[in-house]
C-alpha positions in Angstrom: 38.2 -32.2 32.7 38.3 -28.4 33.2 36.1 -25.9 31.3 39.1 -24.7 29.3 39.9 -28.2 28.1 36.2 -28.8 27.4 36.0 -25.8 25.1 39.3 -26.6 23.4 38.1 -30.2 22.8 34.8 -29.0 21.6 36.4 -26.5 19.2 38.6 -29.2 17.7 35.6 -31.5 17.2 33.6 -28.6 15.6 36.5 -27.7 13.3 37.2 -31.3 12.3 33.6 -32.0 11.5 33.2 -28.7 9.5 36.0 -29.3 7.0 37.0 -33.0 7.0 35.5 -35.8 4.9 36.6 -39.2 6.2 39.6 -37.6 7.9 40.7 -35.7 4.7 40.4 -31.9 4.2 37.7 -30.8 1.7 39.0 -29.2 -1.5 38.5 -25.4 -1.8 35.8 -25.6 -4.5 33.6 -27.9 -2.5 34.2 -25.9 0.7 33.0 -22.7 -1.2 29.9 -24.5 -2.4 29.1 -25.7 1.1 29.5 -22.2 2.5 27.2 -20.7 -0.2 24.6 -23.4 0.6 25.0 -22.5 4.3 24.4 -18.8 3.6 21.4 -19.5 1.4 19.8 -21.8 4.0 20.6 -19.4 6.8 18.8 -16.6 5.0 15.8 -18.7 4.4 15.8 -19.9 8.0 15.6 -16.3 9.2 12.9 -15.5 6.6 10.9 -18.4 7.9 11.4 -17.3 11.5 10.3 -13.8 10.6 7.2 -15.1 8.9 6.1 -17.4 11.7 6.8 -14.7 14.2 4.1 -12.6 12.5 1.5 -15.3 12.7 0.3 -14.4 16.2 -1.5 -11.1 16.5 0.8 -8.5 18.2 -0.6 -6.4 21.1 -1.2 -3.5 18.8 -3.1 -5.8 16.4 -5.1 -7.6 19.0 -6.0 -4.4 20.9 -5.7 -1.8 18.0 -7.9 0.8 19.8 -5.7 1.0 22.9 -3.2 3.5 21.6 -5.7 6.1 20.2 -7.9 5.7 23.2 -5.0 6.2 25.6 -3.9 9.2 23.6 -7.4 10.7 23.9 -7.5 10.2 27.7 -4.1 11.8 28.1 -4.9 14.8 25.9 -5.8 17.7 28.2 -6.4 20.3 25.5 -9.9 21.9 25.2 -10.5 20.8 21.6 -9.5 17.2 22.1 -13.0 15.9 21.2 -13.3 17.5 17.8 -9.7 16.6 17.0 -10.4 13.0 18.0 -13.5 12.8 15.8 -11.5 14.3 12.9 -9.0 11.4 13.2 -11.8 8.8 13.0 -13.3 10.3 9.8 -11.9 9.2 6.5 -12.1 11.6 3.5 -12.2 8.6 1.1 -15.5 8.7 -0.7 -15.9 4.9 -0.1 -14.0 4.1 3.0 -13.7 0.5 4.3 -15.6 -0.1 7.4 -13.4 -0.3 10.5 -15.1 -3.5 11.7 -14.5 -5.2 8.4 -10.8 -4.0 8.3 -10.2 -5.5 11.8 -11.9 -8.8 10.9 -9.8 -9.1 7.7 -6.6 -8.4 9.5 -7.2 -11.3 11.9 -8.0 -13.9 9.2 -5.5 -16.7 9.2 -3.7 -15.3 12.2 -3.2 -16.8 15.7 -5.3 -14.9 18.2 -8.4 -12.7 18.0 -9.3 -9.0 18.1 -10.4 -7.6 21.5 -14.2 -7.4 21.7 -13.8 -3.9 23.2 -11.9 -2.8 20.1 -14.7 -4.3 17.9 -17.2 -2.2 19.8 -14.9 0.8 19.4 -14.8 0.1 15.6 -18.6 0.1 15.5 -18.7 3.5 17.0 -16.0 4.6 14.6 -18.0 3.4 11.6 -21.1 5.2 13.0 -19.3 8.6 13.0 -17.7 8.0 9.7 -20.7 9.3 7.8 -20.9 11.2 4.5 -22.4 14.3 6.2 -19.4 14.4 8.6 -17.0 13.9 5.8 -18.5 16.8 4.0 -18.4 19.0 7.1 -14.7 18.0 7.6 -13.9 19.0 4.0 -15.6 22.4 4.5 -13.6 22.8 7.8 -10.3 22.1 6.1 -11.1 24.5 3.2 -11.9 27.3 5.6 -8.8 26.6 7.6 -6.8 26.9 4.4 -8.5 30.2 3.6 -7.5 31.4 7.1 -3.9 30.4 6.6 -3.8 32.3 3.3 -5.3 35.4 4.9 -2.9 35.2 7.8 0.0 34.9 5.4 -1.2 37.9 3.5 -1.5 39.9 6.8 2.0 38.9 7.8 3.4 40.1 4.5 1.5 43.4 4.8 2.9 44.0 8.3 6.4 43.3 7.1 6.1 45.7 4.2 4.1 48.5 6.0 7.3 50.4 7.0 8.6 50.2 3.4 5.3 51.4 1.9 5.1 54.3 4.4 8.6 55.5 3.4 7.6 55.3 -0.3 4.6 57.4 0.4 6.6 60.0 2.3 9.2 60.1 -0.5 6.5 60.8 -3.1 7.2 57.6 -5.1 4.4 56.8 -7.7 2.2 53.8 -6.7 2.9 51.9 -10.0 6.6 51.8 -9.2 6.1 50.3 -5.7 7.3 46.8 -4.9 4.9 46.4 -2.0 1.6 44.6 -1.9 -0.5 47.6 -0.8 0.1 51.3 -0.2 0.6 52.4 3.3 -2.7 54.2 3.4 -4.5 51.0 2.4 -2.6 48.6 4.7 -4.7 49.2 7.8 -8.0 48.8 5.9 -6.8 45.6 4.2 -5.6 44.2 7.6 -8.9 45.0 9.2 -10.9 43.4 6.3 -8.8 40.3 6.4 -9.2 40.0 10.2 -13.0 40.3 9.8 -12.9 37.6 7.2 -10.7 35.4 9.4 -13.1 35.9 12.4 -16.1 35.0 10.2 -14.3 31.8 8.9 -13.5 30.8 12.5 -17.1 31.3 13.5 -18.2 29.1 10.6 -15.6 26.5 11.6 -16.9 26.5 15.2 -20.4 26.0 13.9 -19.3 23.0 11.8 -17.5 21.5 14.8 -20.5 22.0 17.1 -22.7 20.3 14.5 -20.4 17.3 14.4 -20.2 17.1 18.2 -24.0 17.4 18.7 -24.7 14.4 16.5 -26.1 11.4 18.5 -23.4 9.0 17.1 -20.6 11.4 18.1 -22.1 11.8 21.6 -22.4 8.0 22.0 -18.8 7.5 20.9 -17.5 10.1 23.3 -19.5 8.6 26.1 -18.0 5.2 25.4 -14.5 6.7 25.5 -15.3 8.1 29.0 -16.0 4.6 30.5 -13.1 4.1 32.9 -13.9 0.5 33.7 -14.0 -0.5 30.0 -10.7 1.2 29.4 -9.1 -0.4 32.4 -10.2 -3.8 31.1 -8.7 -3.0 27.7 -5.5 -1.9 29.4 -5.2 -5.2 31.3 -5.7 -7.1 28.0 -3.0 -5.1 26.3 -0.5 -5.6 29.1 -1.3 -9.3 29.2 -0.6 -9.5 25.4 2.6 -7.5 25.8 3.8 -9.9 28.6 3.2 -13.1 26.6 3.7 -12.1 23.0 7.6 -12.4 22.9 7.4 -15.8 24.6 4.7 -17.0 22.1 6.8 -15.9 19.2 9.8 -17.8 20.6 7.7 -20.9 21.1 6.5 -20.8 17.5 10.0 -20.1 16.2 11.3 -23.1 18.3 8.7 -25.4 16.8 9.7 -24.2 13.4 13.4 -25.0 14.1 13.0 -28.3 15.9 12.1 -30.5 12.9 15.0 -29.5 10.7 17.4 -29.7 13.7 16.1 -33.3 14.4 16.4 -34.3 10.7 19.9 -32.8 10.4 21.0 -34.6 13.6 19.6 -37.9 12.5 21.2 -37.7 9.0 24.5 -36.7 10.6 24.5 -39.7 12.9 23.4 -41.9 10.0 26.3 -40.6 7.8 28.8 -41.1 10.6 27.6 -44.7 11.3 27.8 -45.7 7.6 30.9 -43.7 6.8 29.2 -41.4 4.3 31.7 -38.6 4.8 30.1 -36.0 2.5 26.6 -36.6 3.9 27.9 -36.3 7.5 29.7 -33.1 6.6 26.8 -31.4 5.0 24.4 -32.5 7.6 26.8 -31.2 10.3 26.8 -27.8 8.5 23.0 -27.8 8.4 22.8 -28.7 12.1 25.0 -25.7 13.0 23.0 -23.5 10.6 19.7 -24.4 12.4 21.2 -24.1 15.9 22.6 -20.6 15.3 19.1 -18.9 15.1 17.9 -21.0 18.0 20.7 -19.7 20.3 20.1 -16.1 19.1 16.4 -16.4 19.8 17.0 -17.8 23.3 19.2 -14.7 24.1 16.6 -12.5 22.5 13.9 -14.1 24.7 15.9 -13.4 27.8 15.9 -9.7 27.0 12.2 -9.2 26.1 10.3 -12.4 27.1 8.2 -13.4 30.0 11.2 -13.9 32.3 12.4 -10.3 31.6 8.9 -8.9 32.1 8.5 -10.9 35.4 11.9 -9.7 36.7 11.1 -6.1 35.7 7.8 -6.2 37.5 9.5 -7.7 40.6 12.2 -5.1 40.6 9.6 -2.3 40.2 7.6 -3.8 43.1 10.5 -4.1 45.4 12.8 -1.2 44.5 10.7 1.3 42.5 12.2 2.5 39.3 15.6 0.8 39.6 15.2 -1.3 36.4 19.0 -1.4 35.9 18.9 -4.1 38.7 17.5 -6.5 36.1 20.9 -6.4 34.4 22.6 -7.3 37.6 20.2 -10.3 38.0 21.1 -11.4 34.5 24.8 -10.9 35.1 24.5 -13.3 38.0 22.0 -15.7 36.6 23.3 -16.3 33.0 26.8 -17.4 34.0 25.4 -19.7 36.6 23.0 -21.2 34.0 25.9 -21.5 31.6 28.0 -23.3 34.2 25.2 -25.7 34.9 24.8 -26.5 31.2 28.5 -27.1 30.7 28.6 -29.4 33.7 25.6 -31.2 32.4 27.1 -31.6 28.9 30.3 -32.9 30.5 28.4 -35.5 32.4 26.3 -36.5 29.4 28.7 -36.3 26.5 32.2 -36.1 27.9 32.1 -38.3 31.0 35.4 -40.1 31.7 34.2 -43.6 30.8 32.8 -42.6 27.4 35.8 -40.4 26.7 38.3 -43.1 27.8 36.6 -45.7 25.7 37.1 -43.7 22.5 40.7 -42.8 23.4 41.8 -46.3 24.3 40.5 -47.5 21.0 42.7 -44.9 19.2 45.7 -45.6 21.5 45.6 -42.1 23.1 46.0 -40.7 26.6 42.7 -41.1 28.5 43.3 -37.6 30.0 44.7 -35.3 27.3 44.1 -37.3 24.2 47.7 -37.3 22.9 48.9 -40.3 20.9 50.9 -42.9 23.0 53.2 -45.7 22.2 52.1 -49.2 23.0 54.0 -49.7 26.2 53.6 -46.2 27.7 52.1 -46.5 31.2 52.4 -42.8 31.8 51.5 -40.1 29.3 54.7 -38.3 28.2 52.7 -35.1 27.6 50.7 -34.7 30.8 52.2 -37.4 33.1 48.8 -39.2 33.7 48.9 -42.9 34.6 47.0 -44.9 32.0 46.5 -48.1 34.1 45.3 -49.2 37.5 45.5 -52.7 39.2 42.4 -54.7 38.9 40.9 -55.3 42.4 40.2 -59.0 41.5 43.3 -60.3 39.5 45.7 -57.4 40.4 46.7 -57.1 36.7 47.0 -53.6 35.2 44.0 -52.6 33.2 42.8 -49.3 31.7 41.6 -46.5 33.9 37.9 -45.3 33.7 36.8 -48.4 31.7 34.0 -50.6 33.1 35.7 -54.0 33.0 39.2 -55.5 33.5 40.9 -56.4 30.2 42.3 -59.6 31.8 39.6 -61.2 34.0 36.5 -59.2 32.9 35.7 -58.2 36.5 33.5 -55.1 36.8 35.5 -52.0 37.9 32.5 -50.1 39.2 33.1 -49.0 42.8 
């Protein structure tokens, strides 16, 4: 049987099982009810998959300090230390300790927080002191004052030419639309600049006081440990490599029990001729298989196989990651072909197919209905009988035993 015929036969079976009860079409009201049930179950299946996929800790949750630490190491600006400390200090009067927050986030989850990040959190808690929070508030207030003064200076500079023209024209000061008179503009700008310089000096003093603290120095020294960061980076990359595959494994374990139950009920309904039970269990089986197929394709794009192929391509060809797509283009059709051939051998082998078709008086090749005495199929021309090697009587092709003498037809 060719692949085209296999798909055509599979589609006919699927369509028949999806809308017929004991060979009769389902009425429109019952069909709508079944479709609504299918939609409801499909939504809940995807909700369950989403929930179970969040059970294991993600790389960003298992190594939460990797991203800020990497950003600090990549920052080349001169004030990176004070800006980093500012990010670690919370202005909340009663902030939750970082260690406690990490421990709570991992409760009831699969996986554990990196010990390096727990150490990082302890340093973070050490610098998150009330004195530092007060200094940070003062720093922000002074920065706001600087912004106000700079905005005032910008307006004065914009209006200076207009004020100078008013003064030359002899316009009274009380009728001016400008902030200051031209004669006062320079003095105001100088006073504001002196105040801005003083505020910046005060801000620098606050920053130096924060940086000189023993806890701050210990934290910054910890951030400078290359070996520790390298170990954290390996842990993070390992988590990224296996996390999608772990999610897929848990989602598969979530789907396998309902798939097994639906398949068992469907076979039971077919065996005992419970048409409605067989129909609904068939719909459930399809509903449970749809997410599984989608997750398999998703795994092929982000899972361990994709990561392994990407690393291999990078090692062999540098940055030509598009070659991974070529590998998939060659690999997936070959895998699909192997699965189809396996399914043909398992479910649609000639002997099993011929057995079902002979019982229904149909052509053992194309499945069309035959008359009782037809030796050749009038639709495809296939001969239905072969001579028995023992009694030489005509018997059905592809069956295991002769219908006349019972001799085995295995060759």
